DRENPA-3360 file (N, C-alpha, C; in nm, 2 decimals, always signed):
BEGIN
1 = MTAPALPR = +12.55/+5.15/+16.45/+12.59/+5.27/+16.43/+12.45/+5.37/+16.40 ~ +12.51/+5.48/+16.50/+12.39/+5.59/+16.49/+12.37/+5.68/+16.38 ~ +12.27/+5.73/+16.33/+12.25/+5.80/+16.22/+12.31/+5.96/+16.28 ~ +12.39/+6.03/+16.15/+12.45/+6.12/+16.17/+12.35/+6.25/+16.24 ~ +12.37/+6.30/+16.33/+12.29/+6.44/+16.37/+12.29/+6.54/+16.30 ~ +12.16/+6.60/+16.28/+12.17/+6.72/+16.20/+12.23/+6.84/+16.24 ~ +12.26/+6.93/+16.16/+12.35/+7.04/+16.17/+12.28/+7.10/+16.28 ~ +12.33/+7.17/+16.38/+12.27/+7.27/+16.47/+12.19/+7.36/+16.44;
9 = HRSAALAE = +12.19/+7.43/+16.31/+12.08/+7.52/+16.30/+11.97/+7.44/+16.23 ~ +11.98/+7.35/+16.17/+11.86/+7.30/+16.11/+11.78/+7.23/+16.25 ~ +11.87/+7.16/+16.32/+11.80/+7.07/+16.44/+11.73/+7.20/+16.53 ~ +11.80/+7.30/+16.55/+11.69/+7.40/+16.64/+11.62/+7.45/+16.56 ~ +11.58/+7.47/+16.44/+11.50/+7.52/+16.38/+11.38/+7.43/+16.36 ~ +11.41/+7.28/+16.36/+11.30/+7.17/+16.38/+11.24/+7.21/+16.52 ~ +11.31/+7.20/+16.61/+11.27/+7.23/+16.76/+11.19/+7.31/+16.79 ~ +11.23/+7.45/+16.72/+11.16/+7.56/+16.74/+11.03/+7.58/+16.66;
17 = SLVLVGRS = +10.99/+7.47/+16.54/+10.91/+7.49/+16.47/+10.79/+7.39/+16.56 ~ +10.86/+7.28/+16.62/+10.77/+7.16/+16.69/+10.69/+7.25/+16.80 ~ +10.77/+7.31/+16.87/+10.73/+7.38/+17.00/+10.60/+7.48/+16.95 ~ +10.58/+7.55/+16.84/+10.51/+7.64/+16.81/+10.41/+7.61/+16.73 ~ +10.44/+7.45/+16.67/+10.32/+7.38/+16.62/+10.22/+7.32/+16.76 ~ +10.31/+7.28/+16.85/+10.23/+7.24/+16.97/+10.16/+7.33/+17.02 ~ +10.23/+7.48/+17.02/+10.15/+7.59/+17.10/+10.02/+7.62/+17.01 ~ +10.04/+7.62/+16.88/+9.92/+7.65/+16.79/+9.81/+7.53/+16.79;
25 = VRLSRRDV = +9.85/+7.44/+16.81/+9.73/+7.32/+16.84/+9.67/+7.32/+16.98 ~ +9.76/+7.37/+17.06/+9.67/+7.40/+17.18/+9.58/+7.55/+17.21 ~ +9.63/+7.63/+17.11/+9.54/+7.72/+17.10/+9.41/+7.69/+17.01 ~ +9.43/+7.62/+16.90/+9.32/+7.59/+16.86/+9.21/+7.51/+16.94 ~ +9.23/+7.40/+17.01/+9.18/+7.30/+17.10/+9.07/+7.43/+17.19 ~ +9.17/+7.55/+17.25/+9.08/+7.63/+17.33/+8.98/+7.71/+17.25 ~ +9.01/+7.75/+17.14/+8.91/+7.79/+17.04/+8.78/+7.73/+16.99 ~ +8.72/+7.71/+17.10/+8.61/+7.57/+17.04/+8.51/+7.66/+16.97;
33 = ETLVMAIA = +8.49/+7.78/+16.96/+8.39/+7.84/+16.88/+8.41/+7.82/+16.75 ~ +8.54/+7.87/+16.70/+8.60/+7.84/+16.58/+8.59/+7.70/+16.53 ~ +8.64/+7.59/+16.62/+8.65/+7.45/+16.57/+8.49/+7.40/+16.54 ~ +8.40/+7.44/+16.63/+8.25/+7.39/+16.60/+8.21/+7.46/+16.49 ~ +8.22/+7.57/+16.46/+8.17/+7.65/+16.35/+8.24/+7.60/+16.21 ~ +8.37/+7.55/+16.21/+8.44/+7.48/+16.10/+8.38/+7.34/+16.06 ~ +8.31/+7.27/+16.15/+8.24/+7.14/+16.15/+8.10/+7.16/+16.12 ~ +8.05/+7.26/+16.19/+7.91/+7.26/+16.21/+7.83/+7.31/+16.07;
41 = LPLLMMAL = +7.89/+7.45/+16.03/+7.86/+7.51/+15.89/+7.85/+7.39/+15.76 ~ +7.97/+7.31/+15.75/+7.98/+7.22/+15.63/+7.87/+7.12/+15.65 ~ +7.85/+7.09/+15.78/+7.73/+6.94/+15.79/+7.60/+7.04/+15.77 ~ +7.58/+7.16/+15.82/+7.46/+7.20/+15.80/+7.44/+7.25/+15.64 ~ +7.51/+7.29/+15.60/+7.52/+7.32/+15.44/+7.51/+7.17/+15.34 ~ +7.55/+7.07/+15.40/+7.52/+6.92/+15.34/+7.40/+6.90/+15.35 ~ +7.33/+6.90/+15.49/+7.19/+6.89/+15.50/+7.11/+6.96/+15.41 ~ +7.13/+7.11/+15.42/+7.07/+7.19/+15.34/+7.05/+7.13/+15.18;
49 = FVYVFGGA = +7.18/+7.11/+15.14/+7.15/+7.08/+14.98/+7.10/+6.93/+14.95 ~ +7.14/+6.85/+15.03/+7.06/+6.70/+15.01/+6.93/+6.72/+15.04 ~ +6.88/+6.76/+15.15/+6.71/+6.73/+15.21/+6.67/+6.85/+15.16 ~ +6.71/+6.97/+15.10/+6.63/+7.07/+15.06/+6.66/+7.10/+14.92 ~ +6.78/+7.12/+14.86/+6.76/+7.12/+14.73/+6.78/+7.01/+14.65 ~ +6.86/+6.89/+14.71/+6.89/+6.79/+14.63/+6.78/+6.71/+14.51 ~ +6.66/+6.74/+14.56/+6.55/+6.66/+14.50/+6.53/+6.72/+14.35 ~ +6.57/+6.87/+14.36/+6.54/+6.95/+14.23/+6.68/+6.95/+14.14;
57 = IETGGAYL = +6.79/+6.88/+14.19/+6.91/+6.92/+14.12/+6.94/+6.77/+14.06 ~ +6.97/+6.77/+13.93/+6.97/+6.63/+13.86/+7.12/+6.64/+13.83 ~ +7.20/+6.53/+13.89/+7.35/+6.50/+13.85/+7.37/+6.36/+13.80 ~ +7.25/+6.30/+13.72/+7.29/+6.18/+13.67/+7.28/+6.07/+13.79 ~ +7.26/+6.09/+13.90/+7.29/+5.98/+14.00/+7.22/+6.03/+14.13 ~ +7.28/+5.97/+14.24/+7.24/+6.04/+14.41/+7.30/+6.14/+14.42 ~ +7.22/+6.27/+14.48/+7.29/+6.36/+14.49/+7.39/+6.37/+14.60 ~ +7.34/+6.29/+14.71/+7.42/+6.30/+14.82/+7.57/+6.24/+14.74;
65 = TYVVPGIV = +7.58/+6.15/+14.65/+7.71/+6.10/+14.62/+7.78/+6.20/+14.56 ~ +7.71/+6.29/+14.50/+7.78/+6.42/+14.40/+7.84/+6.51/+14.51 ~ +7.74/+6.55/+14.60/+7.77/+6.68/+14.66/+7.89/+6.65/+14.76 ~ +7.90/+6.52/+14.81/+7.98/+6.52/+14.99/+8.15/+6.58/+14.91 ~ +8.21/+6.55/+14.82/+8.34/+6.58/+14.79/+8.34/+6.75/+14.77 ~ +8.25/+6.82/+14.75/+8.23/+6.96/+14.74/+8.23/+7.00/+14.88 ~ +8.13/+6.93/+14.97/+8.13/+6.95/+15.11/+8.27/+6.95/+15.19 ~ +8.33/+6.84/+15.15/+8.47/+6.82/+15.20/+8.56/+6.95/+15.16;
73 = LLCVGFGA = +8.57/+7.00/+15.04/+8.63/+7.10/+15.00/+8.57/+7.23/+15.07 ~ +8.48/+7.26/+15.08/+8.41/+7.37/+15.16/+8.45/+7.36/+15.30 ~ +8.46/+7.24/+15.39/+8.49/+7.24/+15.49/+8.63/+7.29/+15.52 ~ +8.71/+7.20/+15.42/+8.88/+7.24/+15.40/+8.91/+7.40/+15.42 ~ +8.81/+7.48/+15.33/+8.82/+7.60/+15.32/+8.81/+7.70/+15.43 ~ +8.69/+7.63/+15.51/+8.66/+7.72/+15.64/+8.78/+7.70/+15.76 ~ +8.82/+7.57/+15.75/+8.94/+7.55/+15.85/+9.06/+7.61/+15.82 ~ +9.09/+7.64/+15.69/+9.20/+7.67/+15.65/+9.21/+7.84/+15.66;
81 = AATAPAVA = +9.08/+7.91/+15.64/+9.07/+8.05/+15.66/+9.08/+8.08/+15.78 ~ +9.05/+8.00/+15.88/+9.09/+8.02/+16.05/+9.24/+8.06/+16.06 ~ +9.33/+8.03/+15.97/+9.46/+8.05/+16.00/+9.48/+8.22/+16.01 ~ +9.40/+8.28/+15.92/+9.45/+8.40/+15.90/+9.43/+8.51/+16.00 ~ +9.31/+8.48/+16.09/+9.28/+8.58/+16.20/+9.38/+8.53/+16.33 ~ +9.44/+8.38/+16.28/+9.51/+8.34/+16.42/+9.64/+8.41/+16.40 ~ +9.69/+8.43/+16.30/+9.83/+8.46/+16.27/+9.79/+8.64/+16.31 ~ +9.70/+8.69/+16.24/+9.69/+8.83/+16.29/+9.70/+8.85/+16.41;
89 = DDMGRGMV = +9.60/+8.78/+16.51/+9.61/+8.78/+16.66/+9.75/+8.77/+16.69 ~ +9.82/+8.68/+16.65/+9.99/+8.69/+16.75/+10.05/+8.82/+16.68 ~ +10.02/+8.88/+16.56/+10.10/+8.98/+16.53/+10.03/+9.09/+16.63 ~ +9.93/+9.09/+16.63/+9.84/+9.22/+16.75/+9.89/+9.23/+16.87 ~ +9.90/+9.10/+16.94/+9.93/+9.08/+17.06/+10.08/+9.09/+17.10 ~ +10.19/+9.12/+17.01/+10.32/+9.09/+17.05/+10.38/+8.98/+17.06 ~ +10.35/+8.89/+17.01/+10.42/+8.74/+17.02/+10.51/+8.76/+16.91 ~ +10.50/+8.82/+16.81/+10.59/+8.82/+16.68/+10.71/+8.88/+16.77;
97 = DRLRSMPV = +10.70/+8.99/+16.84/+10.82/+9.07/+16.90/+10.88/+9.02/+17.03 ~ +10.84/+8.91/+17.10/+10.88/+8.84/+17.17/+10.96/+8.72/+17.11 ~ +10.93/+8.69/+16.98/+11.00/+8.59/+16.92/+11.13/+8.65/+16.87 ~ +11.12/+8.78/+16.83/+11.23/+8.84/+16.77/+11.34/+8.88/+16.86 ~ +11.30/+8.87/+17.01/+11.40/+8.89/+17.10/+11.47/+8.79/+17.11 ~ +11.45/+8.64/+17.05/+11.49/+8.52/+17.08/+11.56/+8.46/+16.93 ~ +11.68/+8.38/+16.97/+11.70/+8.33/+16.84/+11.61/+8.20/+16.77 ~ +11.50/+8.28/+16.72/+11.38/+8.19/+16.67/+11.37/+8.20/+16.53;
105 = AAAALVTG = +11.37/+8.08/+16.45/+11.38/+8.11/+16.28/+11.21/+8.17/+16.28 ~ +11.23/+8.26/+16.16/+11.12/+8.35/+16.13/+11.03/+8.27/+16.06 ~ +11.05/+8.13/+16.02/+10.91/+8.07/+15.96/+10.85/+7.96/+16.07 ~ +10.91/+7.96/+16.20/+10.86/+7.86/+16.27/+10.71/+7.90/+16.30 ~ +10.68/+8.03/+16.30/+10.53/+8.06/+16.36/+10.48/+8.05/+16.27 ~ +10.46/+8.05/+16.17/+10.38/+8.03/+16.02/+10.38/+7.91/+16.03 ~ +10.47/+7.83/+16.04/+10.48/+7.65/+16.02/+10.39/+7.62/+16.12 ~ +10.40/+7.67/+16.26/+10.31/+7.64/+16.37/+10.16/+7.63/+16.32;
113 = HVVASVAR = +10.13/+7.74/+16.25/+9.97/+7.77/+16.24/+9.94/+7.66/+16.13 ~ +10.00/+7.68/+16.03/+9.98/+7.61/+15.91/+9.95/+7.43/+15.97 ~ +10.07/+7.40/+16.03/+10.04/+7.23/+16.08/+9.92/+7.27/+16.16 ~ +9.88/+7.34/+16.27/+9.77/+7.32/+16.32/+9.65/+7.34/+16.27 ~ +9.65/+7.38/+16.13/+9.53/+7.42/+16.04/+9.52/+7.26/+15.98 ~ +9.61/+7.19/+15.94/+9.60/+7.07/+15.91/+9.54/+6.99/+16.00 ~ +9.61/+6.99/+16.14/+9.53/+6.87/+16.24/+9.38/+6.91/+16.27 ~ +9.32/+7.06/+16.25/+9.22/+7.08/+16.25/+9.11/+7.05/+16.13;
121 = NALATGVV = +9.15/+7.05/+16.04/+9.12/+7.01/+15.90/+9.09/+6.87/+15.90 ~ +9.19/+6.78/+15.95/+9.19/+6.65/+15.96/+9.06/+6.62/+16.05 ~ +9.06/+6.68/+16.18/+8.93/+6.64/+16.26/+8.79/+6.68/+16.20 ~ +8.78/+6.80/+16.11/+8.65/+6.85/+16.09/+8.61/+6.76/+15.94 ~ +8.74/+6.73/+15.86/+8.68/+6.63/+15.75/+8.63/+6.49/+15.80 ~ +8.70/+6.46/+15.90/+8.68/+6.32/+15.96/+8.55/+6.32/+16.01 ~ +8.51/+6.43/+16.07/+8.36/+6.44/+16.11/+8.24/+6.43/+15.99 ~ +8.28/+6.54/+15.89/+8.19/+6.54/+15.76/+8.19/+6.42/+15.71;
129 = VAAAIAMG = +8.26/+6.33/+15.67/+8.26/+6.22/+15.59/+8.17/+6.10/+15.68 ~ +8.20/+6.11/+15.82/+8.14/+6.02/+15.90/+7.99/+6.03/+15.87 ~ +7.92/+6.17/+15.91/+7.81/+6.23/+15.90/+7.76/+6.20/+15.73 ~ +7.82/+6.20/+15.62/+7.78/+6.16/+15.51/+7.75/+6.02/+15.51 ~ +7.85/+5.92/+15.57/+7.81/+5.76/+15.54/+7.68/+5.76/+15.62 ~ +7.67/+5.82/+15.74/+7.57/+5.81/+15.81/+7.43/+5.86/+15.73 ~ +7.44/+5.97/+15.65/+7.35/+6.00/+15.55/+7.33/+5.92/+15.47 ~ +7.40/+5.81/+15.42/+7.40/+5.75/+15.29/+7.50/+5.75/+15.22;
137 = FRPDAEPL = +7.59/+5.83/+15.26/+7.71/+5.80/+15.12/+7.78/+5.66/+15.13 ~ +7.79/+5.63/+15.03/+7.87/+5.48/+15.02/+7.97/+5.51/+14.90 ~ +8.11/+5.53/+14.97/+8.22/+5.53/+14.88/+8.25/+5.41/+14.82 ~ +8.30/+5.40/+14.71/+8.35/+5.27/+14.68/+8.50/+5.25/+14.64 ~ +8.60/+5.35/+14.71/+8.72/+5.36/+14.68/+8.82/+5.26/+14.77 ~ +8.93/+5.22/+14.69/+9.03/+5.12/+14.75/+9.11/+5.18/+14.82 ~ +9.18/+5.14/+14.89/+9.30/+5.20/+14.99/+9.36/+5.29/+14.91 ~ +9.43/+5.24/+14.81/+9.53/+5.33/+14.72/+9.43/+5.45/+14.70;
145 = EWAAALGL = +9.32/+5.46/+14.65/+9.19/+5.53/+14.60/+9.20/+5.65/+14.73 ~ +9.20/+5.61/+14.84/+9.17/+5.69/+14.95/+9.29/+5.76/+14.97 ~ +9.44/+5.70/+14.98/+9.54/+5.73/+15.00/+9.55/+5.86/+14.88 ~ +9.49/+5.83/+14.78/+9.52/+5.95/+14.66/+9.43/+6.07/+14.73 ~ +9.33/+6.03/+14.73/+9.23/+6.15/+14.77/+9.26/+6.22/+14.89 ~ +9.32/+6.15/+15.00/+9.39/+6.23/+15.11/+9.53/+6.28/+15.08 ~ +9.61/+6.22/+15.01/+9.71/+6.31/+14.97/+9.69/+6.46/+14.89 ~ +9.60/+6.45/+14.82/+9.54/+6.54/+14.74/+9.48/+6.68/+14.82;
153 = LLLYVLAL = +9.37/+6.60/+14.93/+9.33/+6.70/+15.01/+9.46/+6.75/+15.11 ~ +9.57/+6.70/+15.14/+9.66/+6.75/+15.22/+9.73/+6.85/+15.14 ~ +9.78/+6.83/+15.01/+9.84/+6.94/+14.94/+9.76/+7.08/+14.95 ~ +9.62/+7.05/+14.93/+9.50/+7.16/+14.92/+9.50/+7.24/+15.05 ~ +9.51/+7.15/+15.16/+9.49/+7.24/+15.32/+9.62/+7.29/+15.31 ~ +9.75/+7.23/+15.28/+9.86/+7.32/+15.28/+9.85/+7.44/+15.23 ~ +9.84/+7.45/+15.09/+9.84/+7.57/+14.99/+9.73/+7.67/+15.06 ~ +9.62/+7.63/+15.08/+9.51/+7.72/+15.13/+9.56/+7.80/+15.27;
161 = SALAAGLG = +9.61/+7.71/+15.36/+9.68/+7.74/+15.52/+9.78/+7.82/+15.49 ~ +9.87/+7.84/+15.41/+9.99/+7.90/+15.36/+9.91/+7.99/+15.32 ~ +9.84/+8.01/+15.23/+9.79/+8.16/+15.18/+9.71/+8.25/+15.27 ~ +9.64/+8.18/+15.38/+9.55/+8.23/+15.46/+9.64/+8.29/+15.58 ~ +9.78/+8.22/+15.63/+9.87/+8.26/+15.68/+9.94/+8.37/+15.62 ~ +9.95/+8.43/+15.51/+10.03/+8.52/+15.44/+9.91/+8.66/+15.48 ~ +9.83/+8.62/+15.43/+9.68/+8.74/+15.44/+9.68/+8.75/+15.59 ~ +9.70/+8.67/+15.69/+9.69/+8.72/+15.83/+9.81/+8.80/+15.88;
169 = ALASSVQS = +9.91/+8.78/+15.81/+10.05/+8.87/+15.86/+10.05/+9.00/+15.79 ~ +9.95/+9.02/+15.67/+9.96/+9.16/+15.64/+9.85/+9.24/+15.69 ~ +9.73/+9.14/+15.74/+9.61/+9.20/+15.80/+9.67/+9.32/+15.90 ~ +9.59/+9.43/+15.92/+9.61/+9.52/+16.04/+9.55/+9.46/+16.18 ~ +9.43/+9.38/+16.14/+9.36/+9.35/+16.26/+9.27/+9.21/+16.23 ~ +9.26/+9.14/+16.35/+9.18/+9.01/+16.31/+9.07/+9.02/+16.23 ~ +8.99/+9.11/+16.27/+8.86/+9.14/+16.16/+8.91/+9.16/+16.03 ~ +9.01/+9.23/+15.99/+9.03/+9.24/+15.85/+9.10/+9.10/+15.78;
177 = ASALTFFM = +9.15/+9.08/+15.88/+9.20/+8.92/+15.83/+9.12/+8.83/+15.80 ~ +8.96/+8.81/+15.88/+8.88/+8.71/+15.85/+8.83/+8.75/+15.71 ~ +8.79/+8.92/+15.70/+8.77/+8.99/+15.53/+8.84/+8.93/+15.45 ~ +8.96/+8.90/+15.47/+9.05/+8.91/+15.35/+9.03/+8.75/+15.28 ~ +8.99/+8.66/+15.38/+8.98/+8.52/+15.35/+8.85/+8.49/+15.27 ~ +8.76/+8.60/+15.27/+8.64/+8.56/+15.23/+8.60/+8.50/+15.08 ~ +8.73/+8.55/+15.01/+8.71/+8.48/+14.87/+8.74/+8.32/+14.86 ~ +8.82/+8.25/+14.99/+8.87/+8.14/+14.99/+8.69/+8.03/+15.05;
185 = LFLPYLSS = +8.62/+8.12/+15.06/+8.48/+8.04/+15.13/+8.40/+8.08/+15.03 ~ +8.42/+8.14/+14.93/+8.31/+8.19/+14.84/+8.34/+8.09/+14.72 ~ +8.48/+8.09/+14.70/+8.51/+8.02/+14.56/+8.47/+7.88/+14.53 ~ +8.45/+7.81/+14.63/+8.37/+7.64/+14.61/+8.23/+7.66/+14.56 ~ +8.17/+7.75/+14.58/+8.00/+7.78/+14.50/+8.01/+7.83/+14.37 ~ +8.14/+7.86/+14.34/+8.17/+7.88/+14.17/+8.25/+7.77/+14.11 ~ +8.19/+7.67/+14.15/+8.26/+7.53/+14.07/+8.18/+7.42/+14.07 ~ +8.23/+7.31/+14.05/+8.13/+7.20/+14.04/+8.08/+7.11/+14.16;
193 = AFVPTGTM = +8.11/+7.19/+14.27/+8.10/+7.14/+14.43/+7.92/+7.10/+14.42 ~ +7.86/+7.17/+14.39/+7.71/+7.15/+14.42/+7.64/+7.13/+14.30 ~ +7.66/+7.18/+14.20/+7.59/+7.18/+14.05/+7.66/+7.13/+13.94 ~ +7.65/+7.07/+13.86/+7.77/+7.02/+13.72/+7.76/+7.16/+13.66 ~ +7.90/+7.20/+13.59/+7.92/+7.34/+13.55/+7.84/+7.32/+13.43 ~ +7.81/+7.23/+13.36/+7.73/+7.22/+13.24/+7.60/+7.29/+13.24 ~ +7.54/+7.33/+13.38/+7.41/+7.40/+13.39/+7.42/+7.52/+13.43 ~ +7.54/+7.57/+13.41/+7.55/+7.71/+13.45/+7.55/+7.82/+13.32;
201 = PAVLRAVA = +7.55/+7.92/+13.31/+7.54/+8.02/+13.21/+7.69/+8.01/+13.14 ~ +7.70/+8.07/+13.01/+7.86/+8.04/+12.95/+7.94/+8.11/+13.05 ~ +7.91/+8.23/+13.07/+8.04/+8.30/+13.15/+8.07/+8.22/+13.29 ~ +7.96/+8.23/+13.36/+8.01/+8.13/+13.48/+8.03/+7.99/+13.47 ~ +8.03/+7.94/+13.37/+8.08/+7.79/+13.29/+8.20/+7.81/+13.28 ~ +8.25/+7.87/+13.23/+8.41/+7.94/+13.18/+8.49/+7.95/+13.34 ~ +8.44/+8.05/+13.37/+8.50/+8.07/+13.50/+8.50/+7.94/+13.60 ~ +8.38/+7.87/+13.61/+8.41/+7.74/+13.71/+8.50/+7.64/+13.65;
209 = EHQPITPV = +8.50/+7.60/+13.51/+8.57/+7.50/+13.48/+8.72/+7.54/+13.49 ~ +8.75/+7.67/+13.48/+8.89/+7.69/+13.47/+8.93/+7.77/+13.60 ~ +8.89/+7.75/+13.74/+8.97/+7.76/+13.85/+9.02/+7.65/+13.93 ~ +9.10/+7.64/+14.02/+9.18/+7.53/+14.09/+9.08/+7.48/+14.19 ~ +8.96/+7.51/+14.23/+8.89/+7.39/+14.30/+8.80/+7.30/+14.22 ~ +8.74/+7.34/+14.10/+8.70/+7.25/+14.05/+8.77/+7.12/+14.00 ~ +8.88/+7.08/+13.93/+8.97/+7.00/+13.92/+8.99/+6.93/+14.04 ~ +8.98/+6.99/+14.15/+9.03/+6.93/+14.27/+8.91/+6.85/+14.33;
217 = IETVRGLL = +8.79/+6.91/+14.33/+8.70/+6.84/+14.36/+8.65/+6.71/+14.29 ~ +8.67/+6.75/+14.10/+8.64/+6.62/+14.05/+8.75/+6.52/+14.07 ~ +8.84/+6.55/+14.09/+8.96/+6.42/+14.14/+8.89/+6.36/+14.24 ~ +8.87/+6.42/+14.35/+8.81/+6.35/+14.50/+8.71/+6.27/+14.46 ~ +8.60/+6.33/+14.38/+8.49/+6.28/+14.37/+8.52/+6.13/+14.29 ~ +8.61/+6.16/+14.18/+8.64/+6.02/+14.11/+8.69/+5.94/+14.18 ~ +8.79/+5.98/+14.26/+8.89/+5.87/+14.34/+8.80/+5.78/+14.45 ~ +8.65/+5.86/+14.52/+8.59/+5.81/+14.59/+8.47/+5.74/+14.55;
225 = TGAPIGSA = +8.43/+5.79/+14.45/+8.30/+5.72/+14.36/+8.31/+5.65/+14.25 ~ +8.43/+5.64/+14.19/+8.45/+5.61/+14.06/+8.42/+5.68/+13.95 ~ +8.39/+5.81/+13.95/+8.34/+5.90/+13.86/+8.46/+5.93/+13.75 ~ +8.45/+5.94/+13.65/+8.56/+5.97/+13.53/+8.62/+6.06/+13.58 ~ +8.77/+6.05/+13.62/+8.87/+6.17/+13.62/+8.92/+6.26/+13.50 ~ +8.93/+6.19/+13.42/+9.02/+6.25/+13.29/+9.14/+6.32/+13.33 ~ +9.14/+6.44/+13.28/+9.27/+6.52/+13.29/+9.26/+6.59/+13.42 ~ +9.16/+6.57/+13.50/+9.13/+6.67/+13.63/+9.26/+6.62/+13.73;
233 = GWAAVLWC = +9.28/+6.51/+13.70/+9.38/+6.46/+13.82/+9.49/+6.52/+13.84 ~ +9.58/+6.56/+13.68/+9.70/+6.60/+13.68/+9.67/+6.78/+13.72 ~ +9.55/+6.85/+13.64/+9.51/+6.98/+13.70/+9.49/+7.00/+13.81 ~ +9.46/+6.91/+13.89/+9.44/+6.92/+14.02/+9.58/+6.94/+14.10 ~ +9.66/+6.83/+14.09/+9.79/+6.85/+14.12/+9.86/+6.95/+14.12 ~ +9.87/+7.01/+13.98/+9.92/+7.12/+13.95/+9.90/+7.22/+14.02 ~ +9.75/+7.26/+14.01/+9.70/+7.36/+14.08/+9.74/+7.37/+14.22 ~ +9.73/+7.28/+14.29/+9.80/+7.25/+14.43/+9.90/+7.26/+14.45;
241 = VGLLVVSS = +10.02/+7.23/+14.41/+10.14/+7.22/+14.41/+10.17/+7.40/+14.37 ~ +10.14/+7.43/+14.27/+10.15/+7.57/+14.23/+10.12/+7.65/+14.34 ~ +10.00/+7.63/+14.37/+9.94/+7.71/+14.47/+10.04/+7.75/+14.62 ~ +10.06/+7.61/+14.63/+10.15/+7.59/+14.77/+10.27/+7.65/+14.76 ~ +10.35/+7.66/+14.61/+10.48/+7.73/+14.62/+10.46/+7.84/+14.62 ~ +10.37/+7.92/+14.59/+10.33/+8.08/+14.56/+10.27/+8.11/+14.71 ~ +10.20/+8.01/+14.75/+10.14/+8.08/+14.90/+10.25/+8.07/+14.99 ~ +10.36/+7.98/+15.00/+10.43/+7.97/+15.08/+10.55/+8.08/+15.08;
249 = GFAAWAYR = +10.60/+8.12/+14.96/+10.67/+8.21/+14.94/+10.58/+8.36/+14.97 ~ +10.45/+8.38/+14.96/+10.36/+8.48/+14.97/+10.38/+8.51/+15.12 ~ +10.35/+8.40/+15.21/+10.35/+8.40/+15.33/+10.47/+8.44/+15.43 ~ +10.60/+8.37/+15.36/+10.75/+8.43/+15.41/+10.77/+8.59/+15.39 ~ +10.72/+8.61/+15.27/+10.74/+8.78/+15.24/+10.65/+8.84/+15.34 ~ +10.53/+8.81/+15.32/+10.45/+8.87/+15.43/+10.50/+8.90/+15.57 ~ +10.53/+8.78/+15.64/+10.61/+8.80/+15.76/+10.71/+8.88/+15.77 ~ +10.80/+8.85/+15.67/+10.91/+8.95/+15.68/+10.88/+9.09/+15.67;
257 = RRTRR = +10.78/+9.13/+15.59/+10.78/+9.26/+15.56/+10.67/+9.31/+15.70 ~ +10.61/+9.27/+15.76/+10.51/+9.30/+15.90/+10.65/+9.31/+16.00 ~ +10.74/+9.22/+15.98/+10.80/+9.22/+16.12/+10.94/+9.31/+16.11 ~ +10.94/+9.36/+15.98/+11.05/+9.48/+15.97/+11.00/+9.60/+16.02 ~ +10.87/+9.64/+16.04/+10.81/+9.76/+16.09/+10.85/+9.83/+16.23;
% end
């Protein structure tokens, strides 16, 4: 007995999304500079913090073990931020106008860029983790803990990529799209990524402890290294799911607003 076919409009939307996912992945492969930068910059940051600053930072254990989850989140942020200029480029080059002349689902273009962002981030994160292991990082996570960490990172990447896609749809140029995502690259520095929040001044500590990246980092750190997670796990999931819902709605609104002009 064969499975029932999807309704035509759903199957068509799925096919359109898959086509545009493939297009976005091919464009990512051709944009070698962006891909190399998304990998090279986190690697350089990890080497800088571990070999230059690490000896002066007290975390209660090996600094490499402490900093790797933060570097992974930094890597993810760089990769997701690249979605904004890619969407802005499509908006400026008339790609959207061509799609509007065909019976293509409005969400297909944004979906293609978001899925391509996930693929880019998977590659970059794998390289960063492999480099960290070569430097001496020794995670003691069980398979289930690895799966939980990867699932949380996937939620985080999807949320940031959808937010970046919305910003790219609103931006008037590729350059302004890059500028709009600056806060996505800056926020990890104001978290527990590189130093414990308890070492910060009171005002900065309050900000660092009540922003979304800190619980995500603490959860990934706990899952990979056995550090205590506490309530950070639930906070991380709630932040990521909430941000994904808001970012998806924002991206859809921004795309419709731009294409109505």
